[in-house]
C-alpha positions in Angstrom: 9.8 -17.3 24.1 8.6 -19.5 21.3 7.0 -18.7 17.9 6.1 -20.6 14.9 7.1 -18.5 11.9 6.8 -18.3 8.2 9.3 -16.8 5.8 7.6 -14.9 2.9 9.3 -14.2 -0.4 8.7 -10.8 -1.9 8.3 -12.7 -5.3 5.1 -14.4 -4.0 6.8 -17.7 -3.3 4.5 -20.3 -1.6 4.0 -19.7 2.1 5.5 -22.5 4.3 5.0 -23.0 8.1 8.4 -23.2 9.8 9.8 -24.1 13.2 13.1 -22.3 13.5 15.6 -22.5 16.4 16.8 -19.2 17.9 20.4 -19.7 16.6 19.3 -20.4 13.0 21.3 -18.3 10.5 20.2 -16.9 7.1 20.5 -20.2 5.2 18.5 -23.3 4.5 18.0 -25.6 7.5 16.1 -28.8 8.0 14.4 -30.4 10.9 12.9 -33.9 11.2 9.3 -32.8 10.3 9.7 -29.5 8.5 11.3 -28.2 5.3 12.9 -24.9 6.0 13.0 -22.3 3.3 14.9 -19.1 4.2 13.9 -16.0 2.2 13.9 -12.4 3.4 10.9 -11.6 5.8 9.2 -13.4 8.7 5.5 -13.9 9.5 4.7 -15.1 12.9 2.0 -17.8 12.6 1.8 -19.2 16.1 2.8 -18.3 19.7 3.5 -21.2 22.0 5.0 -19.3 25.0 3.7 -19.0 28.6 2.0 -15.6 28.1 2.4 -12.6 30.5 4.2 -9.5 29.1 5.4 -10.4 25.6 7.8 -8.4 23.4 7.9 -9.7 19.8 11.5 -9.5 18.5 12.1 -7.3 15.5 14.1 -10.1 13.9 14.3 -13.8 14.1 17.4 -15.6 12.8 18.6 -12.2 11.4 15.4 -11.8 9.3 12.9 -8.9 9.9 9.5 -9.7 11.4 7.0 -7.9 9.1 3.6 -9.5 9.8 1.6 -11.3 12.4 -0.8 -13.8 10.9 -4.4 -14.5 11.9 -4.6 -17.0 14.8 -1.0 -16.2 15.9 -2.1 -15.5 19.5 -5.6 -16.9 19.2 -7.1 -17.6 22.7 -3.8 -16.9 24.5 -5.7 -16.2 27.7 -2.5 -15.7 29.8 -1.2 -12.9 27.6 -1.4 -9.6 29.5 0.5 -7.2 27.3 2.3 -7.2 23.9 4.8 -5.0 22.2 4.9 -5.2 18.5 8.2 -4.1 16.9 8.7 -1.4 14.3 8.8 -3.0 10.9 5.6 -5.0 11.3 3.2 -3.7 8.6 0.3 -6.2 8.9 -1.6 -7.8 11.8 -4.0 -10.5 10.8 -5.8 -11.3 7.6 -7.5 -8.8 5.2 -9.6 -6.0 6.7 -12.7 -7.4 4.9 -12.1 -10.9 6.1 -14.5 -11.7 9.0 -14.3 -15.5 8.7 -10.6 -16.0 9.8 -10.0 -15.7 13.6 -8.0 -12.6 14.5 -4.4 -12.4 15.5 -5.2 -11.7 19.1 -8.7 -12.8 19.2 -9.9 -14.2 22.6 -6.8 -12.9 24.5 -9.1 -12.2 27.5 -6.3 -11.0 29.9 -4.7 -8.6 27.4 -4.7 -5.1 28.9 -2.2 -3.2 26.8 -0.9 -3.4 23.3 1.7 -1.2 21.6 1.1 -1.0 17.8 4.0 0.7 15.9 3.7 3.3 13.2 4.8 0.8 10.6 1.4 -1.0 10.7 -0.9 -0.2 7.8 -3.3 -3.2 8.1 -5.4 -4.2 11.1 -7.2 -7.3 9.8 -10.6 -8.7 10.7 -11.2 -9.9 14.3 -7.7 -8.7 15.3 -8.6 -8.0 19.0 -12.1 -9.4 19.1 -13.0 -10.6 22.6 -10.1 -8.9 24.3 -12.3 -8.0 27.2 -9.5 -6.6 29.5 -8.1 -4.2 26.9 -8.6 -0.7 28.4 -6.8 1.6 26.0 -5.4 1.3 22.5 -3.5 3.7 20.3 -4.0 3.3 16.6 -1.0 4.7 14.8 -1.3 7.2 12.0 -0.2 4.6 9.5 -3.3 2.4 9.6 -5.7 3.1 6.7 -8.6 0.9 7.7 -10.0 -1.0 10.7 -11.0 -4.5 9.8 -14.3 -6.3 10.4 -14.9 -6.8 14.2 -11.3 -5.7 14.9 -12.2 -4.5 18.4 -15.5 -6.3 18.8 -16.3 -7.3 22.4 -13.5 -5.2 24.0 -15.8 -4.6 26.9 -13.2 -2.6 29.0 -12.2 -0.3 26.2 -13.1 3.2 27.4 -11.7 5.4 24.7 -10.2 5.2 21.3 -8.5 7.7 19.0 -9.0 7.0 15.3 -6.2 8.7 13.4 -6.6 10.8 10.2 -5.0 8.1 8.2 -8.1 5.8 8.5 -10.4 6.0 5.5 -12.7 3.1 6.3 -14.2 1.5 9.4 -15.4 -2.0 8.5 -18.5 -3.6 10.0 -18.6 -4.5 13.7 -15.2 -2.8 14.4 -16.3 -1.6 17.8 -19.4 -3.7 18.3 -20.2 -4.5 22.0 -17.5 -2.2 23.4 -19.7 -1.6 26.4 -17.3 0.8 28.2 -16.6 3.1 25.2 -18.1 6.5 26.0 -17.2 8.8 23.1 -15.9 8.6 19.6 -14.7 11.2 17.1 -14.6 10.0 13.6 -12.0 12.0 11.6 -12.7 13.7 8.3 -10.5 11.1 6.5 -13.1 8.3 7.0 -15.5 8.0 4.1 -17.4 4.8 5.1 -18.6 3.4 8.4 -19.7 -0.3 8.1 -22.7 -2.1 9.5 -22.8 -2.7 13.3 -19.5 -0.7 13.6 -20.5 0.6 17.1 -23.6 -1.4 17.8 -24.3 -2.5 21.4 -21.7 -0.1 22.7 -24.2 0.7 25.5 -22.1 3.5 27.3 -21.4 5.4 24.1 -22.8 8.9 24.8 -21.4 11.2 22.2 -20.4 10.7 18.5 -19.1 13.2 16.0 -19.1 12.0 12.4 -16.6 13.8 10.1 -17.5 15.7 7.0 -16.1 13.0 4.6 -18.3 10.1 5.6 -20.8 9.4 2.8 -22.7 6.5 4.2 -23.6 5.1 7.7 -24.0 1.3 7.4 -26.8 -0.8 8.7 -27.3 -0.8 12.5 -24.1 1.2 12.9 -25.2 2.6 16.3 -27.8 0.0 17.0 -28.7 -0.4 20.8 -26.3 2.4 21.9 -28.7 3.0 24.7 -26.6 5.9 26.3 -26.1 7.9 23.1 -27.5 11.4 23.7 -25.5 13.5 21.3 -24.8 12.8 17.6 -23.3 15.2 15.1 -23.6 14.0 11.5 -21.2 15.6 8.9 -22.4 17.4 5.8 -21.2 14.7 3.4 -23.5 11.9 4.6 -26.0 10.9 1.9 -27.3 7.7 3.2 -28.4 6.6 6.7 -28.7 2.9 6.6 -31.2 0.4 7.9 -31.5 0.6 11.7 -28.6 3.0 12.0 -29.8 4.4 15.3 -32.3 1.7 16.2 -33.0 1.5 20.0 -30.8 4.5 20.9 -33.2 5.1 23.7 -31.4 8.1 25.2 -31.2 10.1 22.0 -33.2 13.3 22.4 -32.6 15.3 19.2 -31.2 14.7 15.7 -30.4 17.0 12.8 -30.1 15.4 9.4 -27.9 17.6 7.2 -29.1 18.7 3.8 -26.6 16.2 2.2 -28.8 13.2 3.3 -31.0 11.8 0.5 -32.0 8.5 2.0 -33.3 7.7 5.5 -33.3 3.9 5.6 -35.8 1.5 7.2 -35.9 1.5 11.0 -33.3 4.3 11.1 -34.5 5.7 14.4 -36.7 2.7 15.4 -37.6 2.7 19.1 -35.7 5.9 19.9 -38.1 6.3 22.8 -36.8 9.7 24.1 -36.4 11.4 20.8 -38.3 14.7 21.0 -36.9 16.7 18.1 -36.1 15.8 14.5 -34.9 18.1 11.8 -35.0 16.4 8.4 -32.8 17.9 5.7 -34.4 19.3 2.5 -32.8 16.7 0.1 -34.2 13.6 1.7 -36.3 11.8 -0.9 -37.3 8.7 1.1 -38.3 8.0 4.6 -38.0 4.2 5.1 -40.3 1.7 6.7 -40.5 2.1 10.5 -38.0 4.9 10.3 -39.4 6.6 13.5 -41.4 3.6 14.8 -42.3 3.9 18.5 -40.5 7.3 19.0 -42.9 7.8 21.9 -41.8 11.4 22.8 -41.5 12.9 19.4 -43.9 15.8 19.4 -43.6 17.5 16.0 -42.2 16.7 12.6 -41.9 18.5 9.3 -41.5 16.3 6.2 -39.8 18.4 3.5 -41.1 18.8 0.0 -38.1 16.7 -1.3 -39.6 13.5 0.3 -41.4 11.4 -2.3 -42.6 8.6 -0.1 -43.3 7.7 3.6 -42.6 4.1 4.3 -44.8 1.6 6.0 -45.0 2.1 9.8 -42.9 5.3 9.4 -44.2 7.0 12.5 -46.3 4.2 14.1 -46.6 4.4 17.8 -45.4 8.0 18.1 -47.9 8.6 20.9 -46.8 12.2 21.7 -46.8 13.4 18.1 -49.3 16.3 18.0 -48.3 18.0 14.8 -47.1 16.8 11.4 -46.5 18.7 8.2 -46.4 16.6 5.1 -44.4 18.1 2.2 -45.9 18.8 -1.2 -43.7 16.2 -2.8 -45.0 13.1 -1.0 -46.8 10.8 -3.4 -47.6 8.0 -1.1 -48.3 7.6 2.6 -47.4 4.0 3.5 -49.4 1.4 5.4 -49.6 2.1 9.1 -47.5 5.2 8.6 -49.1 7.1 11.6 -51.0 4.2 13.3 -51.4 4.8 17.0 -50.3 8.4 17.0 -52.8 9.0 19.7 -52.0 12.8 20.3 -52.1 13.8 16.6 -54.9 16.5 16.4 -55.0 17.5 12.7 -53.4 16.7 9.4 -53.4 18.0 5.9 -52.7 15.5 3.1 -51.2 17.5 0.2 -52.2 17.3 -3.4 -49.1 15.4 -4.3 -50.4 12.3 -2.4 -52.2 9.8 -4.6 -52.2 6.8 -2.3 -53.3 6.7 1.4 -52.1 3.4 2.7 -53.9 0.8 4.8 -54.2 1.7 8.5 -52.4 5.0 7.7 -54.0 6.9 10.7 -55.6 3.9 12.5 -56.1 4.6 16.2 -55.3 8.3 16.1 -57.9 9.0 18.8 -57.2 12.8 19.1 -57.4 13.4 15.3 -60.3 15.9 15.0 -59.6 17.4 11.6 -58.3 15.9 8.4 -58.0 17.5 5.0 -57.7 15.0 2.1 -56.5 17.0 -0.9 -57.7 16.4 -4.5 -54.9 14.1 -5.5 -55.7 11.0 -3.5 -57.3 8.3 -5.6 -57.8 5.6 -3.0 -58.2 5.4 0.8 -56.8 2.2 2.2 -58.5 -0.2 4.5 -58.7 0.9 8.2 -57.1 4.2 7.1 -58.9 6.2 9.8 -60.3 3.4 11.9 -60.9 4.4 15.6 -60.2 8.1 14.9 -62.7 8.7 17.7 -62.4 12.5 17.7 -63.0 13.0 14.0 -66.4 14.8 13.5 -66.5 15.6 9.8 -64.7 14.4 6.7 -64.8 15.4 3.1 -63.6 12.8 0.5 -62.5 14.7 -2.6 -63.6 14.0 -6.2 -60.3 12.4 -7.0 -61.0 9.3 -4.8 -62.4 6.3 -6.5 -62.2 3.6 -3.8 -62.8 3.7 0.0 -61.3 0.6 1.5 -62.7 -1.8 4.0 -63.3 -0.4 7.5 -61.7 2.9 6.4 -63.7 4.9 9.0 -64.8 2.0 11.3 -65.6 3.0 14.9 -65.2 6.8 14.3 -67.6 7.3 17.2 -67.7 11.2 16.9 -68.2 11.3 13.1 -71.3 13.3 12.3 -71.1 14.2 8.7 -69.4 12.7 5.6 -69.2 14.2 2.2 -68.2 11.7 -0.6 -66.9 13.0 -3.9 -68.4 12.3 -7.3 -65.8 9.8 -8.5 -66.2 7.1 -5.8 -67.2 3.9 -7.4 -66.7 1.5 -4.5 -67.1 1.6 -0.8 -65.6 -1.4 1.1 -67.0 -3.6 3.8 -67.7 -1.9 7.2 -66.3 1.4 5.8 -68.5 3.5 8.1 -69.7 0.8 10.6 -70.0 1.6 14.3 -70.0 5.4 13.8 -72.4 6.1 16.7 -72.8 9.8 16.0 -73.3 9.7 12.3 -76.2 11.9 11.1 -75.7 12.4 7.4 -73.7 11.0 4.4 -73.7 13.4 1.4 -73.0 12.0 -2.0 -71.9 14.3 -4.9 -72.1 11.6 -7.6 -73.9 8.5 -8.7 -74.5 5.7 -6.3 -71.3 3.6 -5.8 -71.2 -0.1 -5.3 -71.3 -1.1 -1.6 -69.5 -3.9 0.3 -71.1 -5.7 3.2 -72.3 -3.9 6.4 -71.0 -0.5 5.3 -73.2 1.3 7.9 -73.7 -1.5 10.4 -74.7 -0.4 13.9 -75.0 3.2 12.9 -77.9 5.2 14.4 -81.4 4.8 12.9 -81.5 8.6 12.3 -78.8 8.5 9.6 -79.8 9.8 6.2 -78.1 9.4 2.8 -78.3 12.6 0.7 -77.9 12.7 -3.1 -77.9 15.4 -5.7 -80.5 16.0 -8.5 -79.5 14.4 -11.8 -77.4 11.6 -10.2 -78.4 8.0 -10.7 -78.6 4.7 -8.9 -80.6 5.9 -5.9 -83.6 4.2 -4.4 -85.6 4.8 -1.3 -82.8 3.3 0.8 -79.0 2.9 0.3 -77.0 0.5 2.4 -80.0 0.1 4.6 -80.3 3.9 5.2 -83.1 6.1 4.0 -82.2 8.4 1.1 -83.1 12.1 0.7 -82.7 14.4 -2.3 -80.3 17.2 -1.5 -81.8 20.2 -3.4 -81.6 23.4 -1.4 -81.9 26.7 -3.4 -81.6 30.3 -2.4 -84.6 32.3 -3.5 -86.2 35.8 -3.1 -83.3 37.9 -1.7 -84.5 40.8 0.4 -83.5 43.4 2.9 -85.7 43.6 6.0 -84.9 45.6 9.2 -81.5 46.4 7.8 -80.7 42.7 7.4 -80.0 41.0 4.1 -81.8 37.6 3.7 -83.2 35.1 1.4 -85.5 32.0 1.5 -83.9 28.5 1.3 -86.2 26.0 -0.4 -85.8 22.3 -0.8 -86.7 18.9 0.7 -88.3 19.0 4.1 -86.0 18.5 7.1 -82.8 19.3 5.2 -80.2 21.0 7.4 -78.3 23.6 5.4 -75.2 25.6 6.4 -74.9 29.1 4.9 -71.4 30.4 4.3 -70.1 33.8 3.3 -67.0 35.3 1.9 -65.8 38.8 0.7 -63.6 37.9 -2.3 -64.4 35.4 -5.0 -60.9 35.5 -6.4 -59.3 34.2 -3.2 -62.3 33.1 -1.2 -62.2 32.3 2.5 -65.6 30.9 3.3 -67.0 31.1 6.9 -70.3 29.8 8.2 -72.8 32.5 9.1 -75.9 30.4 9.7 -77.5 27.0 9.9 -81.1 26.4 8.8 -83.4 23.4 8.9 -86.1 23.4 6.2 -89.5 23.0 7.9 -92.2 22.3 5.4 -89.7 22.6 2.6 -88.3 26.1 3.3 -86.5 28.4 5.8 -85.7 32.0 6.0 -82.0 33.2 6.4 -80.9 36.7 7.4 -77.5 38.2 8.0 -77.2 41.2 10.4 -73.5 41.6 9.5 -73.9 42.1 5.8 -73.0 45.8 5.9 -69.6 45.2 7.6 -67.9 44.5 4.2 -67.9 46.2 0.8 -69.1 43.0 -0.8 -70.5 39.7 0.6 -71.1 36.4 -1.2 -73.1 33.4 0.0 -73.2 29.7 -0.7 -75.1 26.7 0.7 -73.5 23.5 1.9 -74.2 20.4 4.0 -73.4 20.4 7.7 
């Protein structure tokens, strides 16, 4: 058995590479090509033996072996097993060093390794590419697992991480394609990027209660992962943490989580159930992109923003509750959610991003609350089931193509603060019958109502300005219905509605003006400038109040 060794002084003397004969004693020796300095500990720097089963001696020349340097067994493809003696404290370079080759990197025939309890440091790339290594016992003295320390150990089926480990560095178990389950003890506080990525047979992970952060892509492409338990100390779930975990069906984010990073659950195609903790403040870009089986999601009030593409392509999403703390809905946030039927945008939202609900073909009802100031371009493009929309008084701008190709849209009410309507905003709305403006005429882009039916009318209120006989190529009509001459006939309460000829007016009623719930009780078309309304149910309530609105 042949080793190249280095003797290391505890007083930080310079490291010298040595070639010592087996019968060398504890004194200075010289060879033809090497200066020999004898101090008090040995570092093995290079193995030159034939491989097979190797036992590293505890001493060489009477001096203790305390460390195995990076590259010591690099690419020893004939090495089948290795026993490391007690007294060795360090294997490889620093735990955060991913540049230097590992001590046993590329030992493709290595099946078994015995690591003693004296080892505290497993350096970067230590066993990277040891594709025949099936089991490994990490002693309870190791405090951290270095970068890529077991990366590419494709035969490794299980690993026990002891309670002494406080940090798992990036890529530590990346590409361990036979690893099936992992328990991360409570001692671990940080799991680095790609730590378990591409471990395609990993099915179950339990993350202890001391971990505070999950690094970027930590479980990326773990395509067999079905069960994940996240401890109550995790505050950050990094970029792509569970990206392409295509077997993951449910996830519960504990209340400790405050940040859900970009692409955190990107392409988790079988994810059906998500519980988002009530301290999350940010849902990142593409966080749930293409989660095609996700059916329902509740965004808590703690969330301040929904990132771009956050739920794009969630084609099974039928119900979403947006919390009252959300200030912005990102671009493409719900694009292509073809099963989404209704949505309420809360008062906290000020910005509705571009393409936010583009292609939501089942969306039949949308409530835009009175906090939104702008509606982005293509925001509701191709929402082909949407029949009616009310744009509140807070909105000042309606972006290009905002409601393009909403083929079922019949009526639109536009609030009194809108100053600009973009190009093609309501183009190709084949069912559109009326556009009701509550304020002055806004400026129009090009082709706002292109290819809409010839029967579409633009309605405006008395006292508003900027209206001519046409608007955007559509004829204008003054919206001026008034209730007159209340009367009781044949035990029915009624009144006359007067106004512009051919106006269609909906009559609504409620029983309490303090907390009104208005319900339609009739629809009248004014023929010759008037129509009579009557209500046979007026005696069913102690009090009944009426109002007029557009269809």
